[in-house]
N, C-alpha and C positions, 0 to 999 in steps of 0.2 A: 631320571637319566639312566638308561641301561643299554643303549645301542652303541656299538663300537664307533659309528660315524661321529657321534657327539664328542668323543674323546679328543678328536683332532682339533677342536676349537679351544682346547685348554693349553696352558703352558706345558712344556715337556715334563717338568717335575711333577706337576699335578696330574697330568695325563698318565704318567707311569704309575702313580699311586692309585688312581682310580682303576686303571686296567688290572693291576695286580689284585686289588681288593675284590673286583667283580669276578675275574676269570682265573686268577691264580692265588687264592687266599692262603695257600701254604707258604708263599714266598716270605711273608713277615710273621709267620706263626711261631709261637713258643715251641721249641724243639720237643719238649716232653709231651705237650699236648698233641703235637703232630704225630709223634711215634705211636700214640694210643689209637689213632683213627685211620692211619694209612695202611691199606692192605699190603701184605708181604709182596715184594717184587715190584711195587708200583713206585714210579718216580713222579712225585707230585709237582716237581718243578718243570716238567716237560708239558707242552700243550696237551698232548693226549692224556698224560697222567693227571693233569689238573682237571680235565674234563671228566675223567673216570672217577676222580675223587668226589667231585661235586655230585655226580650221579649216584655214587654209592652212599653218600650222606643224604640224598634227597634234597639237596640244597639248590633252591631256585636262585636265579640272578636277582640281585637287589635292584630296586628302583631308587636311584639317588637323586635328591634335590639339593644341589650345592648351596642354595640360599638358606637352607636350614642348618642351624649350628649343630644340632645333634648328629646330622649326617656327616658334616665336616669333622666332628669329633671322632666318629668311627673310622675315618680315613687316616687319622694320625698314625705315623709309624710308631714302633714300640718305644723309641727314645722319647718322642713327644708324649705318648701315653704315660710314661713314667713320671714326667714333669707334672702332667695334669693330675695324676693320682696323688702326688704329694700336695698339690694345692687344694685338692678336694679334702684331703685329710686335715690339712692345716685349717681350712675353713670350718670343718666339723669340730676340731679340737682347739680352735682359737681361744676360747674363753679359758679352758684349763691351762693352756700354754701361758696366757697372760697372767695367770694367778700363781705361777710357779714361784716358790720362795726358797726352796732348798738349794743351797749353793751348788752342791755337786750336780744336781739335776739341771739347774739353770746353765751351768757351764757345758753340760752335755748338749743341751738344746742349742746354745749359742754356737757351738762348733758344727752342729748338724744341719742348721738352716742357713740358706743363702741370704744375701741382702734382700733380694726380691721376695723371698718367702717370709722374712721378718716383716717387711713392709706390708705384705698381705695379711699377716697376723694382726698388725696394728690397725689395719683398715677396717677390721670387723668391729661392728658396734656392739654395745652391751646387749642389744636385743638378740644377738646371735648366741648368747649364753644358753638359750633354751634349746639350741640345735641338738645337743646330746640327749635331750629328754624327749625329742620327737619320736613317734612310733617309727620303728625301722631304722633308727640311727645305728650304724654298724661301728660302735666304739668298743674296741677290744680292751681287756683289762689284764692286770697281772704283770705288766711291763712298764718301764718308764715311758713318758710321752715321746721321747726321741725314738724309742723302739716301736711305738704304736703307729707312727706316721705312715710308713710304707704299707704295713699290713692293713690299716684302715682304708688307705687310699685305693689299693687294688680291690679290696672288698666292695667299695663303693662303685667303682667303675664296672665291676662284674655285675653288681645288682642293677646298675643303670642300663646295662646292655639288654636286660630282660624287658625294658620298657620300649625298646626299638622293634621295628618289624623283624621277624625271625631271620630272614636272609642277611640283614645288616647286623643284628645282635650276635648271631652265631659267629660271623666273621670277626667281629670285634673281640669276642671271648677267646678266639684262637690266639690272639696276640698277647693275652694277659698271662703273667707268670703264675698267678694263683687266683683261685676263685673264692667265692663266698660259700662257706659250709652251709649245708641245708638248703631247703627250698626258698624261692624268692616270691613273695606275694606281689600282686599288682601295686599295692600301696607302698611297699618297700622299694620296688623298682621305680615307681614314679618319684618318690622323695629323693632317691639316689640320683636319678637323672636331673632333677632340679638342682641338686648340689653340684653336679658335674658341669651343667650349663652355666651356673653362677661363677664357677672357678675358671671356665674355659678361657676367657679373654686374658685374664691376668697370667695364666699359665703359659699360653701361647706367646704372649709378649715377652715373658721371661725366657722362654725356650728359643724361639726363632721369630723375631719381631715382624718379619715380612711374610710369614707363612700364610696367614689368613687373607692377606691382600690378593693372593693368587686366585682365590675363589671369587673375589668381588671385582676383579679387573674386567675391562671391556670384553676380553676374549672368553671370559667365563660366564657371561650373561646369556640368558635365554636358553639355558640347558634344562 
């Protein structure tokens, strides 16, 4: 899906999100990232400015298939991506979180995780204990688990974006507040995308329960 005509078959909210993602990627971009790529004097929010920005970046229009979870993931606004990032990190760190025994750190975790996030932690089976030892697992160290969650989550989403087609992945990265340091191999990107897809349903249900239904409703079919 990349033709404007198809957008009108979507609900207004989804159509707006799709339109902005394709034609005005600066709309939901992280300000600091946007400042680094926008030429001086260009208004990326205007139609002409948005077109000029895409041209200057050599950014092709993405071909979106709304039946694919990874494409719907990329369309999430920054708020939704923030929730997803936390769930991805919680899935990655579930086993260390469940093994916390220090009182001070447990209290810190208890106050930093929502009820839905705790439920997600407890839903992870012991086989997930090996997640942090998988090649490419972006598990930071040197901080408490509570401090690691957002850092690890955003790093995972950033890495996952490299497993998507470049026009989609680049637009997704524009919305992230921080990236993963260093290069991202295809193996790391693929593993990170798997973790993001695994967390997607739980995260979206916790954030906005009816969000995904807009993409599977009758008016969204056949795109």
